[in-house]
N, C-alpha and C positions, 0 to 999 in steps of 0.2 A: 579427596578427589584427585585422580591422576589425569593431567591434561597434556596431550601431545600438541605442542604449538610449532609453528614454523618461524624461527627467529634467526634464520640464516641471512644475516645482514652483511653488507660490505663494510670492511674496516680499513682505516688508515692508521696503522699502529694500534692503539686502543681506543680510537675515536670512530664512532659509527658515522658513515658518510650518507646513509639513507636509512632512516628508521621506519620506513613504510610498513614492513612486516611486523615490527614491534607494535606499531599503532593498530594494525589490523587484528592483533591478538587481544586487544583490550576488551572489546564488548563481552566476549565469552568469559574471560577471567573476572571481569567486574560483576557480571551476572551471578557467577558462582560465589564470589566473596560476599556480595550483597545479600545472598541467602544464608551466609554464615559458614560456608564450606571452608575447609582447610585445603588449600590448592597447592599441589605439587606439580610443577611444570617440567616436562622433559622437552629437549630440543637439541638440534645439532648446529654446528657452525663450520662451514668449509669442509675440507676433506682430509682430516687427520688420518694417519695410517694405523688406526686401531690401537693407539696408545696416547697418553697425555702429551699435549703439545701446547705450550703457553700462547702460541700465535693464534690458537683457535679456542681459547678459553671464553666461556660465556659471562665472565665477570663484567665486561663493559655493557653487555646486554642486560644483565640484572640491574645495573646502575640506571640505565635508561628506562627500563620497565618500571622501576621504582619511582622515577621522576614522573612518569606519565600516570601512574596509579595514585601518586601522592602518598605513598606508604613504602616503607622499607621492604625490599625483597631479599630474603635470606638466600644466600647462594652457597651450595655445597662445594667442597673442594674435590669431590669425586662423584662417581655416578651412582653406585649402590653400596659403597663402603661405609666405614665408620662415620665419616663426615656427613654423608647423605642421611644416615640413620639419625644422627644427632640433630641435624637441621630439621628433619621432618618431625621428630619427637618434640621439638621446641615450638612448633606451630600452634597458634591459638585460632579460635573461630574467626573466619574472615581474613586470614593472613595468607601470604604467598611465599613459597620457596621455589627456587630454581636449581635443579640438579646440574652438575657439570655436563659438558658436551657428551651426549650418548655415544657418539662415534669414537670416543676415547676407549671404548670397550669394543674389541674386534667382533664380538658376538652380535652386536647390533646389525651389522650388514652381512653376516655369515650366510652362505648358501645352504648350510647344514641346518635342517629344521630343529634338531635336538639342541644345538648350540644356541640358536635364537630363542628357543623355548625356555632354556635354562636362564638366560638373561632376562626374559620377560617375567619369569617367576620372581626373580629378585626385585624387579621394579614393582610388581604387584604386592610383594611382601612388605615393601616400604610403606605403602599406604594402608595395609592391613585389611582385616575382615570388614565387610560392610561398605567398602569403598567402591567407586565406579570409575570408569575410564571415559574421557571425553576426547574424541579425535577432532582437533581443530587446526591441524597443520595441512592445509590443502596442498601445499607445495611438495609434500612427501607421500600423499596417499597412493601414488603410482608405484611406490616401493614396498616390496614385501620384506619389511624390516621389523625387528623385535618390538620397538616402541610404537610402531604404527599398526602392525598386523597381529603379531603373536599375543601381545598383551590384551587385545580385544577378545581373545579366546579364553582368557582367564578371569576377566572382570566384566561385569555388565557394561556394555559399550554403547555409547551414544555419539551422534554427530554433533559437533559444536555449530554455532551460528554461522561461522565463516565457511565451513565445509558445506553446510546446507545451502547457503546463498550461492556459492561457487557452482555446485552441481545444478542448482535450479537455473542459473544463467546459461550454463553450457547446454543443458537440455533444450533450452529455447533455440540455440544455434543449430542443433541437430534435428530439431522437430520441424516446425513450419515457420521459419523466419520471414519477417516482412521483407519484401523485395523492392528493388534489386538488392541482392545479397552480395556484398563485396568483401573480399578478404585481402589483407595486405600482409605479405610475409617478407621478412628480411633476415638479418643475421649472416653468419659467415659461411656456413657449409650447407649446400643443397642436400647432402646425405642426411643431415640432421632433420630435415623437413620433408624428405621424399615421401614417407608414409602418409603424412597428413595432407600433402599436396594431392596425392593420388586419391585419397578419401574425399577430399573437398571438391575437386574439380567437377564431378558429376552433379554437385549440389549447388554450386555458386554461379553467379552471373558473370563476375569478373574476379580474377586473381592477379593482384599486382605484385610484381617481384622486384625487391630492392636488396640492398646490402651486398655482402661479399658473394652470396649465392647467385646473384644476377650474372656474374661474369662466366659462370659455367653455362648458363642459358645462352648468353651472347656467343660464347665459343661454339656451342652446339648449333648455332645458326651460321657458323662459318666465319665469324669475325675474329680478328686478332685482339687479344686483351692485354697485351704488354706483359707486365709482371704482376698483374692483378691476381687475386686469389682464384685458383682454378683447380677443380677436381676432375682430372682427366678420366678417372675410372667411372665417373658418372655421366660422361658425355653421351653414350649410346642410349641410356635410359632417359636422359633429358631430351634427346632428339625424338624419342617415341612420344613423350608427353607433348612436345610441340606439334607433332604430326596429328595427334589425336584431339588436342584441346587448344590449338593455336588461336582459335576464335575467342577464347576466354582469358588466355594469358596475356598480360600487359607487361612489357619489359621497358627499361629505361631507354630513352632516345638520345640522351646526352649524359655525361658523367663528369664529376670533378676528379681530375687525376693529380697525382703528386709524384715527385721524383724520389721520395723516401717516405717511410711510415713514421712520420714525426709531426708534432704540432706546428713546427716552423718550416715545414718543407715547402719547396716551390710548388705552386699549384696553377692549374688552368682548366677551363671547361672545354671539352671536346665532344664530338659526336660519338655515340656509343659504338659505332662501327669503325672508329678511327683513333683508337687508343694507341699512342706512340710506343714503340719498343722501349723498354726500360722504365716506363711510367706505370703507375698502378692506380686503378680506380678506387677511391675511398668514399665517394658519396654520389648520389644521383644529382644531375644538373637541374638548372631552373626550368627548362622545358619539360623535363620528366616530372618535376614537382607539379607543374600545371596539368600535365596529362593525368597524373594520378588524382589530383584534386578534382578534375572534371568528373571522374568516375565516382568519387566519394560524395560530391555535392548532392547527387540525386539518390544516393543509397538509402534503402530502408533499414538495412542491418549491416554492420561492419564488425569484422573481427581483425584485430591487428596484433601480430606477433613478430618482433624482430625489427631493429632500427634500419633505416634506409642507408646509413653510412656510419662512419666512426664518429658518432656524436660527441664522444669524450673530448675530441679536439674541435675547437670552435670553427676552424677552417672547413670542417667536414660535417657540421651540425645542421646546415640549412635544409638538407633534404628531409631529415627526420623531423625537424621542427615544422617544415611546410606540410608534410603529410599529416602529422598530428594535428596541426591547426585546422586543416581541411576537415578532419573528422570532427573536431570540436564545433566547427561552423555548420556542419550538416545537421539534419534533423533525424539522423539514423539512431537506432538502438545500437550503441557502440560498446564493444568489449575489448579491452586491452589485455593481451594474453600473458601478462606477468613478465618476470625476468628483466631483460635489458630494456624492453619496451616501457615497463612500469618505471624503471629507473630513469629512462629518458624523459618521461613526463615530468618527473620532479626535478631532474637536473636542468632541464631547459626552461623551467619556470612556467609550464603550461598548467591551466586550471584543472585540478583533479576532478572537480565536479562537472567539467565539460564532457566527461565520458560517462556512459551509463554504468559501467562496471570496470574496475581495474583489478585483474586477478592477481593473486599472490603466488600462483604456481604455473610457471611457463611450461615446464615439461609435463605436468599433470594435465594442463589444459589441452596441449597438443595430443596427448595419448587418448584423452576422452573424445576429442573430435575425430581422431583416427579410428575410433570404435573399439579401442582396447579396454579390457577390464581394469579397473583400478582396485588393487587388492585391499587397500585401506578403506575403501567404500564398500566393497563386496562383503568383507568380513562383518561390517556393521549391519548389513542387510541380510545376514545369514546365508550368503551365497558362496562362502569360501570355507 
């Protein structure tokens, strides 16, 4: 059985700092091994440049996966070479092997169909005749890549439990969600979220804007934002959004500013329209947290993607913590849209079971809500 998992975890050296995606992969792997399958897992880590790079080795991931499974996970020293073949041949019923980072091979992410197809054939040949493919890496199903898309054209393909649950939850959000439907978007760049903002605004009751992207909105309103993150090339489009949907968009009314991007920077709280020159906004302020919390308390459905501030620094974590806690305290059906938001939940010590669903795929979640096709799902449904 060939399983595409999403094991793209953050590392500090060779130590995993957030194993959420590894833990999310367990149910499908355990179901397969419990049925006696010989499981060969493919995954990527980081963005190596199409060649082996020890900084992005999956060896630490194999170690953690083995700890969680309570059984050794054999790890190959390459992707489809001699080591991979040897490791796969050594599997016994109910055991697991992890191939090295699939992005060590440039064909994984190639735009050339033939190149990706050739790499997919090598992956399929590793598991041999009679094997099947299980797609369980929701965080990559929006990518047309060999281990996600092309291999599903060569082997009988099935969606794993994680992918099925993710798609089911997201279909709830684009279907007939319980109202009020409130979306919280943060993160650094408005350009990264513009498509999903345009897609969501006609459907939601309130859209709360935090994070670095908020300063482009504030600037579009005519406010000075000091040295805060600002995308000047997005100002006109942002003004249009405000003109069309200003009744739904909720922006910060105060912000925590700093004189440097550093954990020990000097900080103060200022009005959102009074950011001093030379200072940068790194979090929403306490009145903004309360404003956002008011909208979230009565929500029937909440989708949250992107932190409200630079939560990695404690001085700028209160906004994200306050927004997340308001979601936990609500009675809403709540979905955390993966990526930095999911990391914030764990980093800030919030109860994971306080949310209805924590996605493993930030980019995939956004593209689904934007109405885009997800190649890794479409190919399983025979639509690609």
